[in-house]
C-alpha positions as CSV (number, residue, x, y, z in Angstrom):
1,M,28.2,86.3,-90.5
2,K,27.8,87.9,-93.9
3,H,24.8,87.4,-96.2
4,D,23.5,89.0,-99.3
5,K,21.0,91.8,-98.5
6,R,18.0,90.2,-100.1
7,N,15.9,89.8,-97.0
8,T,16.9,93.3,-95.7
9,I,15.7,94.9,-98.9
10,L,12.5,92.9,-99.1
11,F,11.8,93.5,-95.4
12,N,12.2,97.3,-95.9
13,I,10.1,97.4,-99.0
14,A,7.3,95.4,-97.4
15,G,7.3,97.4,-94.2
16,L,8.1,100.9,-95.2
17,T,6.7,101.0,-98.8
18,L,3.9,98.5,-99.0
19,I,2.5,98.5,-95.5
20,K,3.7,102.1,-94.8
21,L,4.9,101.4,-91.3
22,S,6.2,104.3,-89.3
23,F,9.9,104.1,-88.6
24,E,9.1,103.5,-85.0
25,D,6.8,100.5,-85.7
26,H,9.3,99.2,-88.3
27,G,11.9,99.2,-85.5
28,K,9.5,97.4,-83.2
29,V,8.8,94.7,-85.8
30,Y,12.6,94.2,-86.4
31,K,13.2,94.0,-82.6
32,H,10.5,91.3,-82.4
33,I,12.3,89.4,-85.1
34,V,15.7,89.7,-83.3
35,D,14.1,88.7,-80.0
36,D,12.5,85.6,-81.7
37,V,15.7,84.5,-83.4
38,S,17.7,85.1,-80.2
39,K,15.4,83.4,-77.8
40,Y,17.8,80.6,-77.2
41,G,20.8,82.8,-76.5
42,E,22.8,85.7,-77.7
43,I,24.1,85.6,-81.3
44,K,27.4,87.4,-81.6
45,G,28.5,89.0,-84.8
46,A,25.2,88.7,-86.5
47,D,24.0,91.4,-88.8
48,R,20.6,92.5,-89.8
49,E,20.4,90.1,-92.8
50,Y,21.3,87.2,-90.6
51,F,18.3,87.8,-88.3
52,L,15.9,88.4,-91.1
53,T,17.0,85.3,-93.0
54,E,16.8,83.2,-89.9
55,Y,13.4,84.4,-89.1
56,Y,12.2,83.9,-92.7
57,E,13.5,80.4,-92.7
58,D,12.2,79.6,-89.2
59,Q,8.7,80.6,-90.3
60,M,9.0,78.3,-93.3
61,A,7.9,81.3,-95.4
62,E,9.0,79.8,-98.7
63,H,7.3,76.5,-98.0
64,F,4.0,78.2,-97.1
65,G,4.2,80.8,-99.9
66,L,4.6,83.7,-97.5
67,N,6.3,87.0,-98.2
68,W,7.5,89.7,-95.9
69,V,4.2,91.5,-96.0
70,D,2.6,88.3,-94.7
71,L,5.3,87.9,-92.0
72,I,5.2,91.5,-90.9
73,S,1.4,91.4,-90.7
74,V,1.5,88.5,-88.3
75,I,4.0,90.3,-86.2
76,L,1.9,93.5,-86.2
77,T,-1.0,91.4,-84.9
78,E,1.2,89.9,-82.1
79,L,2.3,93.4,-81.1
80,N,-1.2,94.8,-81.2
81,L,-0.3,97.2,-83.9
82,A,-2.2,95.7,-86.9
83,E,-5.4,97.8,-86.5
84,K,-3.3,100.9,-87.1
85,Y,-2.3,99.6,-90.6
86,T,-5.6,97.9,-91.6
87,K,-7.1,99.5,-94.6
88,K,-10.8,100.3,-94.1
């Protein structure tokens, strides 16, 4: 399953550059995405772009005008990590 790398690039920019996630928390967010996309069974041969694209589409991000900062922010809240990255 090969895809362009658009969502991988945008996910990394949003998480590491804009939100300034630690590498550990960036990994936790990505694992959450993989777990969500894989909830109905193992997906063999899927690469990082596959999981990110599926998650982006499952969340109807384009329809709702959401970007990766928005999606990551929701996941951080679900993982109880949002407070760490909230600007005061």
